[in-house]
C-alpha positions as CSV (number, residue, x, y, z in Angstrom):
1,M,-9.7,-35.0,-18.8
2,V,-8.1,-31.8,-18.6
3,Y,-7.6,-29.8,-15.3
4,H,-6.8,-26.1,-15.2
5,T,-4.9,-24.6,-12.3
6,I,-6.2,-21.2,-11.7
7,M,-3.4,-19.3,-10.0
8,R,-4.6,-16.6,-7.7
9,A,-2.8,-13.8,-5.7
10,R,-1.6,-15.0,-2.3
11,L,-2.0,-12.5,0.6
12,L,1.4,-11.9,2.2
13,L,0.3,-9.2,4.7
14,D,-2.9,-8.1,6.2
15,T,-2.9,-6.0,9.3
16,K,-5.1,-3.2,10.8
17,T,-4.0,-1.0,13.8
18,V,-6.1,1.4,15.5
19,L,-3.8,3.7,17.6
20,E,-4.6,5.6,20.8
21,D,-5.0,8.9,18.8
22,E,-7.6,7.2,16.6
23,R,-5.5,6.7,13.5
24,I,-6.1,3.8,11.5
25,I,-3.0,1.9,9.8
26,Q,-3.9,-0.8,7.3
27,R,-1.5,-2.9,5.2
28,K,-2.4,-5.3,2.7
29,V,0.0,-7.0,0.2
30,W,-0.6,-9.8,-2.2
31,K,2.0,-11.9,-4.3
32,L,0.6,-12.0,-7.8
33,P,1.0,-15.4,-9.7
34,K,3.3,-13.4,-12.2
35,A,4.6,-10.0,-12.6
36,T,2.7,-7.8,-15.2
37,P,3.6,-4.5,-16.9
38,E,1.4,-2.7,-14.5
39,R,2.9,-4.3,-11.5
40,P,6.5,-5.4,-12.6
41,S,7.3,-6.2,-8.7
42,G,4.8,-8.9,-8.9
43,L,3.0,-7.5,-5.8
44,K,-0.2,-5.8,-5.4
45,Y,-0.6,-3.4,-2.3
46,R,-2.5,-0.8,-0.4
47,L,-1.1,0.9,2.5
48,Y,-3.3,3.2,4.3
49,C,-3.2,5.7,7.3
50,G,-6.1,8.0,8.1
51,K,-8.0,9.5,10.9
52,G,-11.7,10.3,11.2
53,G,-12.5,9.0,7.6
54,R,-9.5,11.4,6.3
55,T,-6.5,10.2,4.5
56,I,-3.1,10.9,5.9
57,V,-1.3,8.9,3.5
58,R,-2.0,5.9,1.3
59,Y,0.3,4.1,-1.2
60,D,-1.2,1.7,-3.8
61,N,-0.8,0.2,-7.3
62,E,-4.4,-0.2,-8.5
63,S,-5.0,-1.5,-11.9
64,G,-4.5,1.0,-14.7
65,K,-1.9,3.1,-12.5
66,A,1.6,2.6,-11.7
67,D,3.1,2.6,-8.2
68,H,1.9,5.9,-6.2
69,R,0.9,7.6,-3.2
70,H,-1.9,10.0,-2.0
71,V,-1.3,12.5,0.6
72,G,-3.7,14.5,2.8
73,P,-7.4,14.8,3.0
74,N,-7.4,15.9,-0.7
75,E,-5.3,12.8,-1.6
76,I,-2.7,14.7,-3.7
77,E,-1.3,11.9,-5.9
78,S,2.5,11.5,-6.7
79,D,4.5,8.7,-8.4
80,Y,6.3,6.2,-6.1
81,Q,9.4,4.6,-7.2
82,F,9.0,1.0,-6.2
83,V,12.5,-0.8,-5.1
84,S,11.5,-3.6,-2.7
85,L,8.7,-4.6,-0.5
86,S,10.9,-3.8,2.8
87,K,11.7,-0.2,1.3
88,L,7.9,0.2,0.6
89,L,7.0,-0.5,4.1
90,A,9.7,1.5,5.5
91,D,8.8,4.5,3.4
92,F,5.2,4.2,4.4
93,I,5.7,4.2,8.1
94,Q,8.2,7.2,7.6
95,D,5.4,9.1,6.0
96,V,3.0,7.9,8.7
97,E,5.2,9.4,11.4
98,S,6.1,12.5,9.5
99,L,2.8,13.4,8.0
100,S,1.1,12.7,11.5
101,G,3.4,15.1,13.2
102,E,5.5,12.3,15.0
103,I,8.7,13.4,13.4
104,K,9.3,17.1,13.2
């Protein structure tokens, strides 16, 4: 009898916060079974901040695209240079604060 082990992504982070000003901040990060050409970090992620159904900033690395971010209600897309998970989370929070007007 042969048993196959199916390796699945492991959820590392899953948070959702609703701030007093009604902004929603969601962070989801998965550890993949192995790195891939699309995701050399070995991580899959989606970090989102929005209000009233409109995006303020979103970082992700969906299939078929490299690491990137979306800014504003028109979700203008730009490349993101992934360095580490801690830097990704720090960059996201910095964008949340600056694009929401918390940092002038």
